[in-house]
N, C-alpha and C positions, 0 to 999 in steps of 0.2 A: 245456328242459328244468329242470322242478320238483326243487325237494328236499323231499320227502313226512316230510321223520325230524328234524323239529324238534321234535316234539313226540313220539318212540317212548321207549322204558321198556327202556334197554339191559340194565338189570337182570332182566329176560326173557328177553333175547335165547334162549341153548341151551335155559330149559326150553321156548319155545315153536313151536322150531327142531324141537330132538329128538320132541317133539309133533307137528311137522307130517309128519313124514318117515314117511308111510306106505309100507308098502309094500316096502318094507327085511327083506331076509331074509338072515338069517349062514347061510343052508346054500346058497347059491345055488350052482349049479355055476362060476357066472363067476369065482366067487373061490375060487383055489388055491394053490397055495403058501403062502408066507407071506401071501396076503391069505384061507387059510381059514376060515371060523367067525370074521369081524372080527364086531362084536359089533350093530355101531351104526353108519350114515352116518359121523357127526364120525370117530369110531372107522379108518375106511376110508379119508379123508379125511386123517387124519391122516400113515395108515404112506403114502399115495403122493405128500405132498411129503415124508415123508422118505426115501424110496428116490431122490426125484428129486438130494438132494444128490449122492448119490450113481450119475449118470446111466453109465455104465459097467456099471453091474450090473442096468440095465432089461430087461425082453424079455417076451413076451409076457403071458402070466401080468399083471403090471406090466397093460397095456395092457386087457386083457381088465378088469382091475380096476375103469379111468379109465372104460369107457364102459358099465360095470356103474352102477359112480358115478355116471356123468351123465346114464345114460334109465331107470334103475330106474322115477322118481317118473313118469316117461310111458309107462311100460306100454307099451315098445318091447317088440316078440317077442321072448322067449328064442333063438329060431332065428336072428335078420336077429343080433343078439349076440353068440352063438354062432359065426354064419359069419364075419363080422367080425374076430372073435379069433385065430379059428381060419387067416386067411387073409392074417392080416400079416407082413408080410416082412422079419425080423429085420434086413435088412441097411439096410434102407430106416432102422428105426427109429436106427440105430447110425451110418447117414452124416448123417441127421438130428441128431443131438444134439451129432456131432462137429463138424457147422458151426455149430449159433449158439453167440454168447457165452456164457461162466457166470454173468454178468449182464447188464439191462439198467437203462439210465436213464427216467426216464419222460417217454419223446419219442411222441408217438403216433406217428408214423413211421416208428421203431422198430419196435413191436406190430402197426402195421399191414403193414409190409414184414416177420414173422417169418407171421402171420398167411398173406401171399400166398406164403409161401419154403412154401410146407406141399404149396402145388399141385405140384409137382417131385419129391412123396414120394407112393409108393404107399399111401396110409393109408386101409386100410379106417373106413369110416365117417363118413368127409372126404374125401372125393376131392376133391368138387367144391366150388368157392369160395364156392357158399351153404350151409355144410356153417360157418356160422360159428361158433354156440354150438357146436359138438361141437372145433373146433380151436381157439376160446378155453379152450374147460377144459383142454385140454394143455395148453395154452402160459400156464393162470395156475398150473398144479401143477408147476412144471418154473419162472416166475418167479415167484409167490404176494401178493411187496410191491409188482408194478408190474402186471398183465395182470387185469384183470376181466373177471369171465363173461359171455358176450353171451347174451342168447336174452330170451326172450317177455317171461317177469315180470320180469326190472328193468326194459325197457323200456315196458311198462304202469306200472309203478310210476312215474317220473319224468315221465310224461303224454307218453310219445314214440310209442305205440305206433301203427302200422299195417298193413296188411296186408302182410306178408313180411319188414318192417323188420328185422327180426334176419339177413336178407338177403341185405343191404348196407353196403358198405362205408362208402360217403357217413353213414350216421350212426352204424356202429360209430366212427368217425373222430369224429364226435359225442359218442356216450358215453361212451367213454374219460377224456378229461380233464375230466369230469362227473363220473368216482365219485369219479375223486382228488378234486377240489373235496370232493368227500359226506365222504370217509373221513379229510382233513384237517382238515374242519370238527365233526365230530362223532366221531372213534374215539383222535387221535391222543392223549390222553387216558388210555386207557383198557388202560392194560398190566395189568388184572388177566384179561385174556381171550390164551389162547393167541396166535388166530387172527393173522392181519396184518389191517390197519386195509381194506385191499381188499377182502380173501374177510369182515369182518363188516359193509360195505356191502352185498355179494354177498347176505348175510341177510337181512340189514334190510329193504329190500329188496320180498324174496321173499316174506316178513312180509307186507309192508304190502299186499303186493297182494293177499296170500293173505288179511285178515283185518280190511283195514279195510274 
């Protein structure tokens, strides 16, 4: 896997990201309760991560807002997101949150184990083992300093894309430590940013794929 970030302009990161977040709708029906009328993609991300710090309070509103944040840019049908959100069994979410540790180290096996643990819970939108992009989004919001989001765009940016690569656990196991290397190499000294180094690399790779 390659490093496409050596010449990346970090000073323009947020401005470029905000400009690229086409389709985000603050009035979306998927944003309810404390997430209603969230102004932007980045603002919703902050709310999701902040809420995840108090796991006992996470509910169906949080879950549906999470699905919307991940999927709106892919033009996933509103009806599908609504169905997934409405069929969440809150007990499964609560049991999962009680099962997982409050923090995890940077160990690939730990991340892979949590991805696979989701098999045992009936989470709409991520019920199959191949739903790795959504599964890693859930885990990223719970562990934003450790788990990178694993999807087609970041794999294209690092030169690791092939058909269905974002559904392959073997590719995930290779990408996760690579993302950590990039985070340490490029963002460790960038304290001006509110997001974790792992998330900054997610954004930079996404922008590199879309704008190079």
